[in-house]
Structures are given as structure tokens and as C-alpha cells.
MILO-177422 format. One line per field, with one value per residue (C-alpha): residue number from 0; residue in three letters; y negated, z negated, x. Coordinates in pm, 1 decimal. Example, Ala and Ser with C-alpha at 12.3 -4.5 7.8 and 13.67 -1.06 7.14 Angstrom:
k 0 1;
r ALA SER;
v 450.0 106.0;
w -780.0 -714.0;
u 1230.0 1367.0;
***
This chain:
k 0 1 2 3 4 5 6 7 8 9 10 11 12 13 14 15 16 17 18 19 20 21 22 23 24 25 26 27 28 29 30 31 32 33 34 35 36 37 38 39 40 41 42 43 44 45 46 47 48 49 50 51 52 53 54 55 56 57 58 59 60 61 62 63 64 65 66 67 68 69 70 71 72 73 74 75 76 77 78 79 80 81 82 83 84 85 86 87 88 89 90 91 92 93 94 95 96 97 98 99 100 101 102 103 104 105 106 107 108 109 110 111 112 113 114 115 116 117 118 119 120 121 122 123 124 125 126 127 128 129 130 131 132 133 134 135 136 137 138 139 140 141 142 143 144 145 146 147 148 149 150 151 152 153 154 155 156 157 158 159 160 161 162 163 164 165 166 167 168 169 170 171 172 173 174 175 176 177 178 179 180 181 182 183 184 185 186 187 188 189 190 191 192 193 194 195 196 197 198 199 200 201 202 203 204 205 206 207 208 209 210 211 212 213 214 215 216 217 218 219 220 221 222 223 224 225 226 227 228 229 230 231 232 233 234 235 236 237 238 239 240 241 242 243 244 245 246 247 248 249 250 251 252 253 254 255 256 257 258 259 260 261 262 263 264 265 266 267 268 269 270 271 272 273 274 275 276 277 278 279 280 281 282 283 284 285 286 287 288 289 290 291 292 293 294 295 296 297 298 299 300 301 302 303 304 305 306 307 308 309 310 311 312 313 314 315 316 317 318 319 320 321 322 323 324 325 326 327 328 329 330 331 332 333 334 335 336 337 338 339 340 341 342 343 344 345 346 347 348 349 350 351 352 353 354 355 356 357 358 359 360 361 362 363 364 365 366 367 368 369 370 371 372 373 374 375 376 377 378 379 380 381 382 383 384 385 386 387 388 389 390 391 392 393;
r UNK UNK UNK UNK UNK UNK UNK UNK UNK UNK UNK UNK UNK UNK UNK UNK UNK UNK UNK UNK UNK UNK UNK UNK UNK UNK UNK UNK UNK UNK UNK UNK UNK UNK UNK UNK UNK UNK UNK UNK UNK UNK UNK UNK UNK UNK UNK UNK UNK UNK UNK UNK UNK UNK UNK UNK UNK UNK UNK UNK UNK UNK UNK UNK UNK UNK UNK UNK UNK UNK UNK UNK UNK UNK UNK UNK UNK UNK UNK UNK UNK UNK UNK UNK UNK UNK UNK UNK UNK UNK UNK UNK UNK UNK UNK UNK UNK UNK UNK UNK UNK UNK UNK UNK UNK UNK UNK UNK UNK UNK UNK UNK UNK UNK UNK UNK UNK UNK UNK UNK UNK UNK UNK UNK UNK UNK UNK UNK UNK UNK UNK UNK UNK UNK UNK UNK UNK UNK UNK UNK UNK UNK UNK UNK UNK UNK UNK UNK UNK UNK UNK UNK UNK UNK UNK UNK UNK UNK UNK UNK UNK UNK UNK UNK UNK UNK UNK UNK UNK UNK UNK UNK UNK UNK UNK UNK UNK UNK UNK UNK UNK UNK UNK UNK UNK UNK UNK UNK UNK UNK UNK UNK UNK UNK UNK UNK UNK UNK UNK UNK UNK UNK UNK UNK UNK UNK UNK UNK UNK UNK UNK UNK UNK UNK UNK UNK UNK UNK UNK UNK UNK UNK UNK UNK UNK UNK UNK UNK UNK UNK UNK UNK UNK UNK UNK UNK UNK UNK UNK UNK UNK UNK UNK UNK UNK UNK UNK UNK UNK UNK UNK UNK UNK UNK UNK UNK UNK UNK UNK UNK UNK UNK UNK UNK UNK UNK UNK UNK UNK UNK UNK UNK UNK UNK UNK UNK UNK UNK UNK UNK UNK UNK UNK UNK UNK UNK UNK UNK UNK UNK UNK UNK UNK UNK UNK UNK UNK UNK UNK UNK UNK UNK UNK UNK UNK UNK UNK UNK UNK UNK UNK UNK UNK UNK UNK UNK UNK UNK UNK UNK UNK UNK UNK UNK UNK UNK UNK UNK UNK UNK UNK UNK UNK UNK UNK UNK UNK UNK UNK UNK UNK UNK UNK UNK UNK UNK UNK UNK UNK UNK UNK UNK UNK UNK UNK UNK UNK UNK UNK UNK UNK UNK UNK UNK UNK UNK UNK UNK UNK UNK UNK UNK UNK UNK UNK UNK UNK UNK UNK UNK UNK UNK UNK UNK UNK UNK UNK UNK UNK UNK UNK UNK UNK UNK;
v 2779.9 2764.5 2530.5 2211.3 2113.8 1736.6 1758.0 1829.7 2189.5 2088.3 1885.3 2197.1 2306.7 1961.1 2000.4 1696.0 1781.9 2159.9 2306.5 2560.4 2460.0 2725.4 2703.5 2808.6 2761.8 2592.1 2706.0 2483.3 2588.8 2574.5 2954.3 2949.9 2797.9 3159.0 3340.5 3674.0 3944.6 3928.1 4177.7 4252.7 4099.9 4305.4 4169.9 3814.1 3850.6 3976.6 3674.1 3430.8 3602.2 3591.5 3215.1 3186.9 3171.9 3495.5 3344.5 3235.0 3555.2 3692.1 3421.3 3608.3 3911.4 3731.6 3821.8 3595.6 3425.0 3179.4 3031.9 3063.3 2811.9 2851.7 2535.3 2493.2 2181.0 2200.5 2122.4 2439.2 2648.9 2611.0 2946.5 2990.8 3314.9 3408.5 3637.7 3809.9 4026.0 4208.8 4541.0 4496.8 4328.9 4142.7 3979.5 3765.5 3522.2 3230.5 3077.1 2720.9 2497.4 2216.3 1893.0 1878.9 1585.4 1389.4 1107.6 750.0 695.8 325.1 44.8 -8.8 -370.7 -242.7 -175.6 -542.2 -484.9 -306.3 -639.8 -818.2 -819.0 -819.5 -934.9 -781.7 -907.5 -669.5 -294.3 -193.9 -23.0 -290.5 -362.9 2.7 85.0 -219.1 -129.0 231.8 131.2 -128.7 136.4 372.3 87.2 28.9 -209.9 -94.3 -381.5 -457.6 -658.8 -510.4 -715.5 -575.1 -468.3 -253.2 122.8 373.8 532.8 812.4 563.7 410.8 732.0 681.8 406.2 385.0 508.4 713.8 1035.2 1206.1 1272.1 904.5 865.8 697.6 533.0 164.2 116.1 -76.9 196.0 471.7 292.3 259.9 637.4 685.9 456.8 649.5 959.0 781.7 698.2 799.7 446.6 203.2 -114.8 -166.1 -406.4 -378.8 -646.4 -526.5 -867.4 -1014.1 -1343.5 -1598.6 -1374.2 -1435.2 -1364.9 -1616.5 -1902.0 -1760.3 -1419.4 -1587.4 -1804.2 -1500.4 -1311.9 -1610.2 -1681.3 -1326.7 -1401.8 -1681.4 -1417.8 -1250.1 -1335.6 -1254.3 -1278.2 -1075.8 -1157.0 -852.6 -964.5 -1165.6 -1388.0 -1768.2 -1843.9 -1592.0 -1725.3 -2082.7 -1976.5 -1766.9 -2045.4 -2289.5 -2059.7 -2017.1 -2391.9 -2477.4 -2220.9 -2217.9 -1851.6 -1716.0 -1588.5 -1359.2 -1252.6 -1078.0 -924.8 -668.8 -811.2 -645.8 -391.6 -296.9 -462.7 -655.1 -851.7 -1145.0 -1170.3 -1492.3 -1618.2 -1935.9 -1964.5 -2255.8 -2490.4 -2309.5 -2311.2 -2557.5 -2474.0 -2191.4 -2403.8 -2601.5 -2278.0 -2154.6 -2485.4 -2460.9 -2105.0 -2212.0 -2500.9 -2262.4 -2018.6 -2308.0 -2346.7 -1983.9 -1818.8 -1700.8 -1366.5 -1072.6 -1000.3 -1210.9 -1068.9 -934.3 -1061.0 -762.0 -827.5 -1070.6 -1052.6 -763.0 -623.8 -701.1 -462.1 -325.8 -385.2 -116.4 8.9 329.5 410.3 389.7 33.4 -78.3 101.2 -89.2 -428.7 -313.2 -202.4 -538.0 -727.9 -500.8 -585.6 -952.5 -899.0 -708.5 -974.9 -1238.4 -1028.8 -951.2 -1325.0 -1281.7 -1585.9 -1534.2 -1390.4 -1106.9 -1297.6 -1640.5 -1739.8 -1759.8 -1627.0 -1368.4 -1241.3 -868.6 -688.1 -317.7 -282.5 -483.6 -725.1 -1095.5 -1269.4 -944.0 -820.3 -479.4 -271.9 -402.8 -754.6 -996.3 -1371.9 -1593.7 -1910.0 -2225.7 -2363.6 -2726.5 -2900.0 -3049.2 -2938.7 -2792.8 -3029.6 -3092.2 -2783.1 -2712.5 -2661.7 -2285.1 -2279.3 -2367.6 -2153.1 -1906.6 -2165.7 -2416.0 -2164.4 -2091.7 -2459.3 -2528.0 -2242.0 -2374.4 -2708.7 -2539.7 -2345.5 -2667.8 -2831.2 -2538.3 -2518.3 -2885.9 -2899.5 -2919.7 -2804.0 -2857.0 -2522.6 -2307.1 -2189.8 -1814.3 -1764.3 -1842.7;
w -1511.4 -1636.7 -1463.6 -1649.2 -1606.1 -1588.8 -1332.0 -959.2 -890.0 -664.1 -932.1 -1126.8 -830.0 -721.2 -593.9 -746.0 -1088.7 -1106.6 -843.0 -961.4 -908.7 -858.3 -916.7 -636.6 -433.4 -104.2 117.8 408.2 690.1 1069.7 1048.0 969.8 1310.9 1429.2 1252.9 1141.9 1029.5 659.8 564.6 211.5 -74.5 31.6 387.4 254.8 35.1 337.6 547.0 270.7 226.2 601.2 589.9 336.2 13.3 -136.0 -484.2 -470.2 -337.2 -689.0 -758.1 -570.0 -790.2 -1118.8 -1297.4 -1230.5 -948.8 -719.2 -373.6 -147.8 137.4 430.8 632.7 943.2 1141.5 1345.1 1182.1 1323.6 1143.8 805.6 648.6 312.4 113.1 -204.2 -428.7 -744.8 -944.9 -1231.4 -1294.8 -966.6 -733.6 -434.8 -126.4 128.9 406.4 435.9 765.0 813.2 1022.7 1168.9 1280.0 1649.7 1872.1 1903.1 2138.2 2014.4 1819.8 1742.9 1978.3 2011.3 1901.7 1553.4 1498.5 1401.7 1108.6 926.4 844.1 721.2 348.8 271.6 -68.3 -168.5 -475.3 -597.5 -543.5 -590.7 -329.7 -66.1 -140.3 -170.7 172.3 328.0 175.4 297.1 643.3 677.4 574.2 842.1 1093.7 1035.0 739.1 509.8 261.2 2.7 -310.3 -498.6 -779.8 -1008.8 -1372.0 -1357.2 -1425.0 -1205.1 -1386.2 -1270.1 -1173.7 -913.0 -712.5 -516.6 -305.5 -388.9 -147.7 -429.0 -583.9 -921.4 -902.1 -992.6 -1270.2 -1573.6 -1369.3 -1285.5 -942.6 -809.3 -916.1 -779.5 -445.1 -438.6 -474.7 -196.3 31.1 -36.5 103.9 434.3 543.8 422.6 369.7 175.0 -14.0 -264.2 -557.8 -817.5 -1060.2 -1331.3 -1368.6 -1358.0 -1172.7 -1336.3 -1642.4 -2000.3 -1943.4 -2033.9 -1798.5 -1743.0 -1645.4 -1408.2 -1261.7 -1200.6 -1019.0 -803.9 -735.0 -601.9 -353.2 -205.3 -77.1 129.7 495.2 467.9 173.8 130.1 -137.5 -194.3 -525.4 -407.1 -708.9 -652.8 -935.6 -801.6 -451.6 -557.2 -705.7 -404.8 -172.0 -361.7 -306.3 61.7 114.8 -76.6 103.9 431.5 419.2 617.5 396.5 475.5 244.9 244.7 43.3 62.9 -11.1 -304.2 -167.2 111.1 389.2 518.2 436.3 511.5 644.5 680.3 745.8 727.8 937.0 912.9 1212.4 1358.8 1105.9 831.8 497.0 293.0 58.6 355.5 534.1 225.6 194.3 558.4 496.8 189.6 384.9 660.2 409.2 266.1 601.7 600.5 417.9 65.3 71.5 -78.0 -320.4 -475.7 -489.2 -817.8 -923.0 -1125.5 -1079.7 -1365.5 -1573.4 -1792.0 -1834.6 -1483.5 -1260.2 -983.4 -618.5 -496.3 -160.1 13.2 66.1 441.9 407.4 207.5 458.4 751.9 593.5 487.3 844.5 984.0 733.8 810.5 1179.7 1084.1 880.5 1160.2 1413.0 1190.1 1114.0 1481.2 1560.0 1903.2 2129.9 2173.1 1875.8 1937.5 1711.6 1841.5 1511.5 1164.3 975.4 1049.5 882.4 955.9 925.4 849.1 862.3 950.9 660.4 580.4 901.3 1068.2 1326.3 1360.5 1236.9 1339.2 1404.2 1383.5 1341.4 1382.8 1173.9 1333.7 1100.6 1075.6 793.3 652.0 803.5 617.2 442.3 551.4 545.2 226.8 228.2 295.4 121.3 -228.0 -514.1 -737.0 -1015.9 -783.4 -690.6 -1055.1 -1146.1 -843.4 -938.6 -1295.4 -1156.9 -935.0 -1231.8 -1423.9 -1125.0 -1067.4 -1438.8 -1443.6 -1103.9 -1094.8 -741.1 -611.8 -433.0 -702.9 -851.4 -905.1 -835.3 -465.2;
u -433.4 -791.4 -1033.3 -1125.2 -1488.9 -1427.4 -1147.9 -1169.6 -1075.5 -786.3 -611.0 -511.8 -302.2 -187.2 169.7 344.1 201.1 195.2 430.5 687.2 1046.9 1314.4 1685.4 1911.2 2226.0 2300.3 2587.0 2686.8 2919.6 2927.3 2940.8 2565.7 2485.2 2501.8 2220.0 2356.1 2116.1 2028.1 1759.8 1870.9 2065.6 2367.0 2347.8 2305.3 2613.9 2809.0 2703.1 2802.8 3138.8 3201.8 3152.8 3435.2 3236.2 3366.1 3389.1 3026.0 2867.4 2831.7 2570.5 2299.4 2359.4 2287.4 1964.7 1665.1 1471.9 1643.4 1648.1 1950.5 1983.5 2221.2 2284.1 2497.3 2577.2 2256.2 1916.7 1761.0 2023.0 1850.2 1754.0 1581.9 1587.4 1404.4 1603.1 1482.3 1719.8 1548.1 1371.3 1182.8 1432.6 1289.2 1432.0 1250.0 1342.5 1101.1 996.9 1120.1 894.9 1102.7 932.5 857.4 933.3 610.3 508.6 508.1 186.0 221.0 328.0 705.6 657.3 573.4 944.5 981.0 744.7 1027.4 1189.9 877.2 801.4 429.5 304.6 -30.3 -213.5 -482.8 -441.2 -802.4 -1017.8 -952.3 -586.2 -484.0 -628.1 -458.4 -120.2 -128.5 -251.4 25.5 277.5 148.4 168.2 539.4 571.7 852.4 890.7 622.7 559.1 262.1 104.0 -166.4 -176.5 -489.4 -489.0 -669.3 -965.3 -1197.4 -1466.6 -1233.7 -1201.5 -1524.4 -1364.3 -993.6 -726.4 -574.7 -705.8 -734.5 -363.0 -305.4 -565.0 -409.8 -132.7 -105.9 -260.4 39.3 282.5 59.5 24.8 403.7 429.7 175.1 377.9 699.5 525.6 456.5 810.7 1157.7 1287.4 1071.0 1164.4 882.8 878.3 601.1 484.9 245.6 90.3 -260.5 -250.0 -482.7 -494.1 -379.1 -9.5 259.2 339.9 688.4 548.7 304.8 578.5 798.1 521.4 432.8 799.1 839.1 561.3 771.8 1017.2 743.2 683.1 310.6 70.4 -250.5 -510.2 -731.9 -884.7 -1189.2 -1123.3 -1127.3 -881.9 -632.4 -681.4 -599.3 -267.6 -167.5 -281.5 -58.6 240.3 151.2 122.0 439.5 656.0 463.0 372.6 76.2 -203.0 -494.9 -773.7 -1106.8 -1384.9 -1662.5 -2005.7 -2182.0 -2421.8 -2181.2 -2383.6 -2083.7 -1776.3 -1550.6 -1195.9 -995.4 -643.4 -437.0 -119.9 126.2 118.5 -184.2 -470.2 -563.5 -400.8 -561.7 -774.1 -905.7 -995.1 -1177.9 -1363.3 -1473.4 -1598.0 -1795.0 -1945.3 -2052.7 -2202.7 -2400.9 -2576.7 -2693.9 -2984.9 -2893.7 -2714.2 -2906.2 -2622.3 -2351.7 -2002.8 -1866.7 -1522.8 -1410.1 -1037.0 -999.9 -1316.1 -1423.5 -1772.7 -1896.0 -2084.2 -1860.8 -1939.8 -2180.9 -2057.8 -1961.4 -1595.8 -1653.2 -1784.7 -1482.5 -1259.1 -1408.5 -1344.5 -996.8 -924.5 -1035.8 -821.5 -525.5 -563.3 -558.3 -240.1 -66.0 -159.6 0.6 309.0 376.5 370.7 225.1 210.3 -162.9 -349.1 -593.3 -833.1 -938.4 -1102.0 -950.0 -1253.0 -1519.9 -1834.4 -1862.2 -2194.8 -2214.2 -2591.7 -2901.0 -2930.1 -2895.5 -2779.3 -2676.6 -2926.1 -2764.4 -2468.3 -2125.5 -2252.9 -1959.3 -1992.1 -1685.3 -1658.4 -1522.7 -1256.6 -1149.1 -969.3 -653.2 -322.9 -25.5 213.6 570.0 791.7 983.3 1358.9 1400.5 1738.6 1622.4 1751.8 1568.7 1573.6 1408.7 1141.3 1063.8 1036.4 817.3 585.0 558.9 450.2 194.7 58.7 6.6 -160.6 -394.3 -479.0 -575.4 -741.8 -1121.8 -1170.3 -1521.8 -1521.9 -1364.4 -1695.4 -1663.0 -2030.8 -1988.7;
***
């Protein structure tokens, strides 16, 4: 294939897009647990016949290229042969590299993460890294909500590559997650929360969040946050969120856990109050999730990755439901270089959070219809609410 100037060189040989697939035949028998010599097509036909497949042995003599797989009862019995029958016949046995037993690389307690559904809103540079990291940490159930499409300009910081350009970010992240573990339960909603979609579409997306045990807002958009916070408060779901400050000099991570922290909006209000006591930040954040024509956040991939890693740690700490959290505070300002209030790289400033507690627990047995109606009510409330701290310029 010729090289295309505007594409990375590797994309023209990218396996999922351009790999050659070959037809073939698979023969399975306990006879193949004993690896008989097969150094030619004639020998291979003899081995297959000896296993009782005399009627099938003629298949390897048909004209064309094909693979022939022999499988016994033991995994290590697998043998793969390439057969070409034409003017220049060829025969080759391929080496099969079986996975080796490896030591445990994540804590045994992470096994419980398999049963926890995590809802992530916003699959941009921050959300995509969080999703993949959670998958590598043991999470197997996801709800991914975003309607944006990956474009070449996203590649500088996004977890995905050119192989996903032109695909919805949520769907592409789903594909990336399915390459991490063999069993994944991933639901995707191509929806823009706080966008121009119909109320029913919005209600459906928010209702799906009520079935998640942990919510993650990776949009850095106040309007989106208010809607997710309403769902979290109504259904008593822990919520964590974060953002990378424009310029990449630092970021913010925060959480709200039922019965432990104030409710999400109260936590956000406490953060905004604290920020109001600090010198003005050198850059304001850019809310590109829901508004067009804005300048994107300028930051290196490594800077986004560090804030994503910190927020992922927050999410894992919540999901594991440890008696004592590894994080004594519910919000942190994280510095990545000497700027603003940060005196040096990796400065971390905790924020003391106080505020209104969560409301009385909702009935966990309510029906899907009840969830939908409750979300519609919340949408109307949020649309009418003039929250003092909902200014998108903060």
C-alpha cells in the first residue's frame, strides 16, 4: 500500500484495519495431544487421517492458500500450518506462543471491581484515559456517554490513536476496553448531556446513570455537572470529577460520597468558595465539551495523564469502599509546575470541604418508569434553576 502523506506511517499497516485474513480448517481431537511429525502436506494429511478425519484430508489438497489448525484437549497442543497449493506449493508450520503464567500484578481486592458499573460522562482526553485505566485495574462494567467524534486534532492528548479517527469517541473507547479483558459489559450512549437533544433522550441517558454504582464526570462543564449531580443525589450514587487547568500547569480532582461527604453541588460550592480566596489563576479553563468554537485546553499529554491518573485513583478508592480512604480530603488542587499557588512541580493542596448533607435515601426498588419520570423532573428543575455557582466562566 502506498504511503499517504497526511496519515501516520503505521496506520497503513494497522492490524484491525488492514490485516489479511485467510480461510482455513480446524480439526479437533485428543489424538493431536501427541504431536506427530508433519513436515510436508503429505505428512499433514496422514496425521489428519490418523485422527479419524479421512473425509476431510482432501481439503488441504484444494488449490489456494489456507490455514490448517490442529487442536487437542490440552492448550499446548495447538499447531498452526500454512498451506499453499498452486504453481509454487508451500508448506510451513508456524510457532505458537502460549501465554505464560504471570504473578499477580494488581491487588487481589480488585476482583470486586468486576461487579461495579462505572458511568463515565465525557470520553475526551481525560475521560478516555480514566476509562482505560479503570479497565486495566479490574473494572468490567461501563456506561460511556459522549456524542463527540474523534478528529485528528484530538490525537495529541487522547488515549486513542489514528486508528479511531472518524469514530464516536465513546464507541472507540468501548473497542479499546474490549482489547483489555476478554469479558466486558459496556453500554454506550451517543448523547450530549446539557446539549440540544430531546428531553426524552436526555432522560434516558440520565436514567441509565442511575444503574451505575459510581459516576465520573470528565467534561469540566458546569451544566453537565449539575445534571449528573442531580442524579447522584437522587439515587445516592458517589460522584467524582476533575479537570485540567488550561495551560497544563495543574488540575483539580473532587468527589462526593453519600453519608461521608456533603452532596456534590455542596462540594462544588465549597471548592468555588476556596478558589475565590486564592489569587486569580493565570488561565481560565475552556469548556469545549458542550460549546463550539472555543479554544481547546493547551496541555501536554503527560499533564492530562497525571490528572487522569489522580482522578482514577479517587474513583478506585470509592469503588473499593475501603473502611479508611487513602485520601483524607474530598478535593485537591494538583500542581504540575511552579505557577499560580504551586511553589514547585507536584505540589498538592487539599481543600477542606463542608456543606449540606445528602437527602434521605430513595427507594432502591423503584421501576424503570419511575426512574424516567424522576429524571424528567430533575431536568425541569435544572433547566429552571439559577444556581449562584453555575457560572461557566469559573
